[in-house]
Every structure is written in C-alpha cells, then in structure tokens.
PAMIPA-879874 format. One record per residue: residue number from 0; x, y, z of N, C-alpha, C in turn; chain. Coordinates in Angstrom, 3 decimals, padded with zeros to 6 digits. Each point is the difference from the previous one (the first is absolute). Example, Ala and Ser with C-alpha at 12.3 -4.5 7.8 and 13.67 -1.06 7.14 Angstrom:
2
<pt i="0" n_u="013.190" n_v="-005.690" n_w="007.800" ca_u="-000.890" ca_v="001.190" ca_w="000.000" c_u="000.900" c_v="001.200" c_w="000.000" ch="A"/>
<pt i="1" n_u="-000.350" n_v="001.050" n_w="-000.720" ca_u="000.820" ca_v="001.190" ca_w="000.060" c_u="-000.770" c_v="001.090" c_w="000.730" ch="A"/>
***
This chain:
88
<pt i="0" n_u="-019.149" n_v="-057.826" n_w="074.267" ca_u="-000.698" ca_v="000.852" ca_w="-001.410" c_u="-000.964" c_v="001.303" c_w="000.431" ch="A"/>
<pt i="1" n_u="-000.283" n_v="001.083" n_w="-000.957" ca_u="-000.600" ca_v="000.934" ca_w="001.038" c_u="-000.996" c_v="000.146" c_w="-001.566" ch="A"/>
<pt i="2" n_u="-001.144" n_v="-000.188" n_w="000.988" ca_u="-001.117" ca_v="-000.003" ca_w="-001.151" c_u="-000.724" c_v="001.852" c_w="000.238" ch="A"/>
<pt i="3" n_u="-000.737" n_v="000.504" n_w="-000.261" ca_u="-000.350" ca_v="001.351" ca_w="-000.128" c_u="-001.409" c_v="000.104" c_w="-000.158" ch="A"/>
<pt i="4" n_u="-001.344" n_v="001.086" n_w="000.929" ca_u="-000.985" ca_v="-000.444" ca_w="-000.183" c_u="-000.355" c_v="001.073" c_w="-001.565" ch="A"/>
<pt i="5" n_u="-000.864" n_v="-000.359" n_w="-000.346" ca_u="-000.371" ca_v="001.375" ca_w="-001.042" c_u="000.115" c_v="000.954" c_w="-000.087" ch="A"/>
<pt i="6" n_u="000.779" n_v="000.437" n_w="-001.441" ca_u="-000.034" ca_v="001.519" ca_w="000.241" c_u="-000.816" c_v="000.918" c_w="000.429" ch="A"/>
<pt i="7" n_u="-001.209" n_v="-000.645" n_w="-000.370" ca_u="-001.222" ca_v="001.119" ca_w="000.167" c_u="-000.617" c_v="-000.042" c_w="000.834" ch="A"/>
<pt i="8" n_u="000.588" n_v="-000.946" n_w="001.053" ca_u="-000.662" ca_v="000.113" ca_w="001.276" c_u="000.703" c_v="000.832" c_w="001.287" ch="A"/>
<pt i="9" n_u="001.754" n_v="000.199" n_w="-000.883" ca_u="000.890" ca_v="000.399" ca_w="000.068" c_u="-000.278" c_v="001.865" c_w="000.077" ch="A"/>
<pt i="10" n_u="-000.355" n_v="000.091" n_w="-001.541" ca_u="-000.648" ca_v="000.682" ca_w="-000.421" c_u="-001.101" c_v="001.363" c_w="001.229" ch="A"/>
<pt i="11" n_u="-000.720" n_v="-000.729" n_w="000.002" ca_u="-001.080" ca_v="000.504" ca_w="000.616" c_u="000.128" c_v="000.117" c_w="001.644" ch="A"/>
<pt i="12" n_u="000.791" n_v="-000.433" n_w="000.788" ca_u="000.329" ca_v="000.867" ca_w="000.910" c_u="001.325" c_v="001.261" c_w="000.235" ch="A"/>
<pt i="13" n_u="000.495" n_v="-000.127" n_w="-001.077" ca_u="001.406" ca_v="000.732" ca_w="-001.027" c_u="-001.534" c_v="001.575" c_w="-000.150" ch="A"/>
<pt i="14" n_u="-000.542" n_v="-000.431" n_w="-000.812" ca_u="-000.475" ca_v="001.290" ca_w="-000.417" c_u="-000.977" c_v="000.607" c_w="001.181" ch="A"/>
<pt i="15" n_u="-000.633" n_v="-000.389" n_w="000.909" ca_u="-000.556" ca_v="000.572" ca_w="000.995" c_u="000.715" c_v="001.233" c_w="000.525" ch="A"/>
<pt i="16" n_u="001.197" n_v="-000.586" n_w="000.737" ca_u="000.734" ca_v="000.946" ca_w="000.240" c_u="000.798" c_v="000.704" c_w="-000.665" ch="A"/>
<pt i="17" n_u="000.153" n_v="000.053" n_w="-000.710" ca_u="000.434" ca_v="001.332" ca_w="-000.923" c_u="-001.105" c_v="001.244" c_w="-000.073" ch="A"/>
<pt i="18" n_u="001.380" n_v="000.987" n_w="000.482" ca_u="-001.192" ca_v="001.731" ca_w="-000.025" c_u="-001.073" c_v="000.362" c_w="-001.162" ch="A"/>
<pt i="19" n_u="-000.636" n_v="-000.142" n_w="000.068" ca_u="-000.869" ca_v="000.609" ca_w="-001.150" c_u="001.032" c_v="001.033" c_w="-000.671" ch="A"/>
<pt i="20" n_u="000.734" n_v="000.929" n_w="000.365" ca_u="000.448" ca_v="000.367" ca_w="-000.758" c_u="001.548" c_v="-000.053" c_w="-001.488" ch="A"/>
<pt i="21" n_u="000.472" n_v="-001.136" n_w="000.712" ca_u="000.786" ca_v="-000.749" ca_w="-000.873" c_u="-000.946" c_v="-000.680" c_w="-001.031" ch="A"/>
<pt i="22" n_u="-000.471" n_v="000.864" n_w="-000.761" ca_u="-000.211" ca_v="-000.520" ca_w="-001.728" c_u="-000.218" c_v="-000.948" c_w="-000.628" ch="A"/>
<pt i="23" n_u="001.709" n_v="000.551" n_w="-000.383" ca_u="001.004" ca_v="-000.648" ca_w="-000.622" c_u="000.333" c_v="-001.129" c_w="-000.337" ch="A"/>
<pt i="24" n_u="-000.106" n_v="-000.364" n_w="001.289" ca_u="000.438" ca_v="-001.267" ca_w="000.944" c_u="-001.091" c_v="-000.675" c_w="000.067" ch="A"/>
<pt i="25" n_u="-000.803" n_v="000.252" n_w="000.172" ca_u="-001.796" ca_v="-000.833" ca_w="-000.063" c_u="-000.429" c_v="-000.567" c_w="-001.352" ch="A"/>
<pt i="26" n_u="000.431" n_v="001.441" n_w="-001.203" ca_u="-000.745" ca_v="-000.906" ca_w="-000.514" c_u="000.740" c_v="-000.736" c_w="-000.606" ch="A"/>
<pt i="27" n_u="001.721" n_v="000.650" n_w="-000.060" ca_u="000.625" ca_v="-001.705" ca_w="-000.762" c_u="000.402" c_v="-001.647" c_w="000.502" ch="A"/>
<pt i="28" n_u="-000.346" n_v="000.448" n_w="001.814" ca_u="-000.664" ca_v="-000.986" ca_w="-000.299" c_u="-001.575" c_v="-001.076" c_w="-000.323" ch="A"/>
<pt i="29" n_u="-000.488" n_v="001.053" n_w="000.258" ca_u="-001.329" ca_v="-000.184" ca_w="-000.899" c_u="000.146" c_v="-001.316" c_w="-001.516" ch="A"/>
<pt i="30" n_u="000.326" n_v="001.272" n_w="-000.245" ca_u="-000.007" ca_v="-000.967" ca_w="-001.795" c_u="000.946" c_v="-001.024" c_w="-000.139" ch="A"/>
<pt i="31" n_u="000.882" n_v="000.241" n_w="001.049" ca_u="000.707" ca_v="-001.592" ca_w="000.296" c_u="-000.776" c_v="-000.964" c_w="000.072" ch="A"/>
<pt i="32" n_u="-000.758" n_v="-000.200" n_w="000.943" ca_u="-000.150" ca_v="-001.014" ca_w="-000.031" c_u="-002.051" c_v="-000.359" c_w="-000.251" ch="A"/>
<pt i="33" n_u="-000.211" n_v="001.110" n_w="-000.866" ca_u="-000.784" ca_v="-000.332" ca_w="-000.991" c_u="000.728" c_v="-000.192" c_w="-001.165" ch="A"/>
<pt i="34" n_u="000.948" n_v="000.193" n_w="-000.610" ca_u="000.841" ca_v="-001.043" ca_w="-001.077" c_u="000.164" c_v="-001.710" c_w="000.311" ch="A"/>
<pt i="35" n_u="-000.067" n_v="-000.071" n_w="001.463" ca_u="001.165" ca_v="-001.436" ca_w="000.161" c_u="-001.805" c_v="-001.043" c_w="000.546" ch="A"/>
<pt i="36" n_u="-000.934" n_v="000.669" n_w="000.935" ca_u="-001.010" ca_v="-000.106" ca_w="000.493" c_u="-000.252" c_v="-001.617" c_w="-000.938" ch="A"/>
<pt i="37" n_u="-000.501" n_v="000.249" n_w="-001.511" ca_u="-000.432" ca_v="-001.390" ca_w="-000.381" c_u="001.336" c_v="-000.792" c_w="000.341" ch="A"/>
<pt i="38" n_u="001.078" n_v="000.074" n_w="000.466" ca_u="001.177" ca_v="-001.529" ca_w="-000.207" c_u="-000.414" c_v="-000.920" c_w="000.270" ch="A"/>
<pt i="39" n_u="000.492" n_v="-000.908" n_w="000.298" ca_u="000.225" ca_v="-001.304" ca_w="000.877" c_u="000.179" c_v="000.235" c_w="001.752" ch="A"/>
<pt i="40" n_u="-000.322" n_v="-000.809" n_w="000.780" ca_u="-000.275" ca_v="000.183" ca_w="001.095" c_u="001.871" c_v="-000.753" c_w="000.342" ch="A"/>
<pt i="41" n_u="000.470" n_v="-001.080" n_w="-000.811" ca_u="001.399" ca_v="000.039" ca_w="000.167" c_u="000.851" c_v="001.906" c_w="000.000" ch="A"/>
<pt i="42" n_u="-000.277" n_v="000.026" n_w="-001.942" ca_u="000.225" ca_v="001.417" ca_w="000.658" c_u="000.484" c_v="001.210" c_w="000.507" ch="A"/>
<pt i="43" n_u="-001.427" n_v="000.063" n_w="000.934" ca_u="-000.518" ca_v="001.247" ca_w="000.858" c_u="000.427" c_v="-000.553" c_w="001.272" ch="A"/>
<pt i="44" n_u="000.997" n_v="-001.283" n_w="-000.117" ca_u="000.387" ca_v="-000.075" ca_w="000.889" c_u="001.540" c_v="-000.493" c_w="000.895" ch="A"/>
<pt i="45" n_u="000.484" n_v="001.063" n_w="-002.067" ca_u="000.929" ca_v="-000.917" ca_w="000.521" c_u="001.546" c_v="001.306" c_w="000.301" ch="A"/>
<pt i="46" n_u="001.002" n_v="-000.160" n_w="000.269" ca_u="001.174" ca_v="000.707" ca_w="-000.003" c_u="000.330" c_v="001.621" c_w="-000.986" ch="A"/>
<pt i="47" n_u="-000.405" n_v="-000.341" n_w="-001.592" ca_u="000.108" ca_v="000.594" ca_w="-001.037" c_u="-000.657" c_v="000.857" c_w="000.015" ch="A"/>
<pt i="48" n_u="-001.623" n_v="000.627" n_w="000.394" ca_u="-000.833" ca_v="000.628" ca_w="000.362" c_u="000.337" c_v="000.858" c_w="001.005" ch="A"/>
<pt i="49" n_u="000.133" n_v="-000.774" n_w="001.048" ca_u="000.975" ca_v="000.565" ca_w="001.032" c_u="000.794" c_v="001.005" c_w="-000.542" ch="A"/>
<pt i="50" n_u="001.048" n_v="-000.389" n_w="000.091" ca_u="001.034" ca_v="001.027" ca_w="-000.758" c_u="-000.703" c_v="001.456" c_w="-000.640" ch="A"/>
<pt i="51" n_u="-000.544" n_v="-000.809" n_w="-001.584" ca_u="-000.323" ca_v="001.406" ca_w="-000.631" c_u="-001.069" c_v="000.827" c_w="000.890" ch="A"/>
<pt i="52" n_u="-001.000" n_v="-001.116" n_w="000.909" ca_u="-000.624" ca_v="001.444" ca_w="000.957" c_u="000.677" c_v="000.849" c_w="000.920" ch="A"/>
<pt i="53" n_u="000.712" n_v="-000.411" n_w="000.601" ca_u="001.449" ca_v="000.768" ca_w="000.991" c_u="001.024" c_v="001.033" c_w="-001.131" ch="A"/>
<pt i="54" n_u="-000.118" n_v="-000.444" n_w="-001.233" ca_u="000.497" ca_v="001.194" ca_w="-000.844" c_u="-000.238" c_v="002.017" c_w="000.072" ch="A"/>
<pt i="55" n_u="-002.088" n_v="-001.189" n_w="-000.277" ca_u="-000.617" ca_v="001.730" ca_w="-000.045" c_u="000.185" c_v="000.463" c_w="001.527" ch="A"/>
<pt i="56" n_u="-000.511" n_v="-000.552" n_w="001.283" ca_u="000.465" ca_v="000.366" ca_w="001.446" c_u="001.008" c_v="001.448" c_w="-000.445" ch="A"/>
<pt i="57" n_u="001.301" n_v="-001.515" n_w="-000.224" ca_u="001.055" ca_v="001.245" ca_w="000.487" c_u="000.731" c_v="001.052" c_w="-000.931" ch="A"/>
<pt i="58" n_u="-000.873" n_v="000.424" n_w="-001.244" ca_u="-000.075" ca_v="001.186" ca_w="-000.921" c_u="-000.758" c_v="000.659" c_w="001.458" ch="A"/>
<pt i="59" n_u="-000.893" n_v="000.304" n_w="000.813" ca_u="-000.373" ca_v="000.507" ca_w="000.907" c_u="000.336" c_v="-000.248" c_w="000.894" ch="A"/>
<pt i="60" n_u="001.374" n_v="-000.705" n_w="000.594" ca_u="000.748" ca_v="000.253" ca_w="001.008" c_u="001.023" c_v="000.363" c_w="000.421" ch="A"/>
<pt i="61" n_u="000.614" n_v="001.037" n_w="000.600" ca_u="001.608" ca_v="000.075" ca_w="000.345" c_u="000.822" c_v="-000.870" c_w="-000.262" ch="A"/>
<pt i="62" n_u="001.462" n_v="000.389" n_w="-000.736" ca_u="000.410" ca_v="-000.913" ca_w="-000.722" c_u="001.068" c_v="-000.659" c_w="001.055" ch="A"/>
<pt i="63" n_u="-000.335" n_v="-000.135" n_w="001.542" ca_u="000.881" ca_v="-000.767" ca_w="001.064" c_u="-000.795" c_v="-000.121" c_w="000.851" ch="A"/>
<pt i="64" n_u="000.512" n_v="-000.517" n_w="001.055" ca_u="-000.910" ca_v="-000.926" ca_w="001.198" c_u="-000.624" c_v="001.039" c_w="000.315" ch="A"/>
<pt i="65" n_u="-001.441" n_v="-000.229" n_w="000.569" ca_u="-000.867" ca_v="000.785" ca_w="000.635" c_u="000.434" c_v="000.678" c_w="001.316" ch="A"/>
<pt i="66" n_u="-000.065" n_v="001.321" n_w="-000.169" ca_u="000.420" ca_v="000.257" ca_w="001.498" c_u="-000.859" c_v="000.680" c_w="001.273" ch="A"/>
<pt i="67" n_u="-000.074" n_v="-000.123" n_w="000.668" ca_u="-001.165" ca_v="000.236" ca_w="001.419" c_u="-001.049" c_v="000.947" c_w="-000.132" ch="A"/>
<pt i="68" n_u="000.573" n_v="001.034" n_w="-000.665" ca_u="-000.722" ca_v="000.852" ca_w="-000.657" c_u="-001.076" c_v="000.597" c_w="-001.787" ch="A"/>
<pt i="69" n_u="000.459" n_v="-001.422" n_w="-000.685" ca_u="-000.469" ca_v="-000.578" ca_w="-000.991" c_u="-002.073" c_v="-000.019" c_w="000.801" ch="A"/>
<pt i="70" n_u="-000.900" n_v="000.645" n_w="-001.226" ca_u="-001.053" ca_v="-000.747" ca_w="000.609" c_u="-000.617" c_v="-000.995" c_w="000.236" ch="A"/>
<pt i="71" n_u="-000.600" n_v="-000.075" n_w="000.812" ca_u="-000.631" ca_v="-001.631" ca_w="000.924" c_u="-000.679" c_v="-000.630" c_w="-001.497" ch="A"/>
<pt i="72" n_u="-000.513" n_v="000.198" n_w="-000.840" ca_u="-000.671" ca_v="-000.663" ca_w="-001.152" c_u="001.592" c_v="-000.737" c_w="-000.855" ch="A"/>
<pt i="73" n_u="000.810" n_v="000.873" n_w="-000.215" ca_u="001.014" ca_v="-000.756" ca_w="-000.356" c_u="000.743" c_v="-001.728" c_w="000.515" ch="A"/>
<pt i="74" n_u="-000.076" n_v="000.670" n_w="001.860" ca_u="000.351" ca_v="-001.146" ca_w="000.466" c_u="-000.858" c_v="-001.248" c_w="000.017" ch="A"/>
<pt i="75" n_u="-001.521" n_v="000.797" n_w="-000.310" ca_u="-000.669" ca_v="-000.822" ca_w="-000.222" c_u="-000.511" c_v="-001.644" c_w="-000.666" ch="A"/>
<pt i="76" n_u="000.715" n_v="001.103" n_w="-001.261" ca_u="-000.289" ca_v="-000.395" ca_w="-001.408" c_u="001.143" c_v="-001.596" c_w="000.279" ch="A"/>
<pt i="77" n_u="001.205" n_v="000.539" n_w="000.361" ca_u="001.670" ca_v="-000.415" ca_w="-000.029" c_u="-000.992" c_v="-001.449" c_w="000.941" ch="A"/>
<pt i="78" n_u="-000.812" n_v="000.302" n_w="001.160" ca_u="-000.186" ca_v="-001.489" ca_w="000.946" c_u="-000.677" c_v="-000.632" c_w="-000.203" ch="A"/>
<pt i="79" n_u="-001.182" n_v="000.046" n_w="-001.167" ca_u="-001.247" ca_v="-000.749" ca_w="-000.953" c_u="000.756" c_v="-000.077" c_w="-000.983" ch="A"/>
<pt i="80" n_u="001.202" n_v="000.202" n_w="-000.849" ca_u="000.533" ca_v="-000.747" ca_w="-000.919" c_u="000.637" c_v="-000.865" c_w="000.229" ch="A"/>
<pt i="81" n_u="001.308" n_v="000.215" n_w="001.291" ca_u="000.605" ca_v="-001.341" ca_w="000.768" c_u="-000.591" c_v="-001.407" c_w="000.227" ch="A"/>
<pt i="82" n_u="-001.342" n_v="000.712" n_w="000.779" ca_u="-000.504" ca_v="-000.719" ca_w="-000.329" c_u="-001.082" c_v="-001.237" c_w="-000.054" ch="A"/>
<pt i="83" n_u="000.585" n_v="000.272" n_w="-001.231" ca_u="-001.220" ca_v="-000.461" ca_w="-000.678" c_u="000.279" c_v="-001.295" c_w="-000.619" ch="A"/>
<pt i="84" n_u="001.381" n_v="-000.772" n_w="000.632" ca_u="000.264" ca_v="-001.136" ca_w="-000.524" c_u="-000.383" c_v="-001.015" c_w="001.332" ch="A"/>
<pt i="85" n_u="-000.397" n_v="-001.332" n_w="-000.801" ca_u="-000.317" ca_v="-000.539" ca_w="001.083" c_u="001.171" c_v="-000.920" c_w="000.203" ch="A"/>
<pt i="86" n_u="000.838" n_v="-001.063" n_w="001.005" ca_u="000.860" ca_v="-000.148" ca_w="-000.048" c_u="-000.251" c_v="-002.238" c_w="000.208" ch="A"/>
<pt i="87" n_u="000.240" n_v="-000.472" n_w="-000.649" ca_u="-000.235" ca_v="-001.269" ca_w="-000.070" c_u="000.930" c_v="-000.850" c_w="000.782" ch="A"/>
***
C-alpha cells in the first residue's frame, strides 16, 4: 500500500523552487493549501488531495512529457511530487 506525506510538506518544498515570475501558479497553489490546511491529517495525506494538487500544477505545465529544454523548476516539481509517496 502507498502512503503519502502531508500535502503541506510537499507543497512547501514545491513552492520554494517555483520562480517568482510564476505568480498565477504560486497563487493557485497557496489558495488551495489555505483552503485545505485545517482538514484532517488523514485527508492531507490522501491520494485524493494529491490528485487535486496535481490538477493545479498541470494547468501550468506543458501538456506533454517534459523535455530536456523545459525549465529546471518544472523537472524539480515533478521530482518532488513523485517522491511524496512513502512505500510501506
């Protein structure tokens, strides 16, 4: 079974690497986290919240697999997001 880290921890890592000029992405992610911050730990570590967060990220990412010439921050977001699960 796969367990996830708290979306808040993952968000904090992701938000640090997104460039400041990505204002809309940053704002959308912060709004999402603020609206869910008081939810239970069970929800904050659920697959569902990760799916919802991913939908926001994907609005600002290319609609294709990343390529070598894509910005490094996109690759880093992908790495952080994909490593947020804890294998049991």
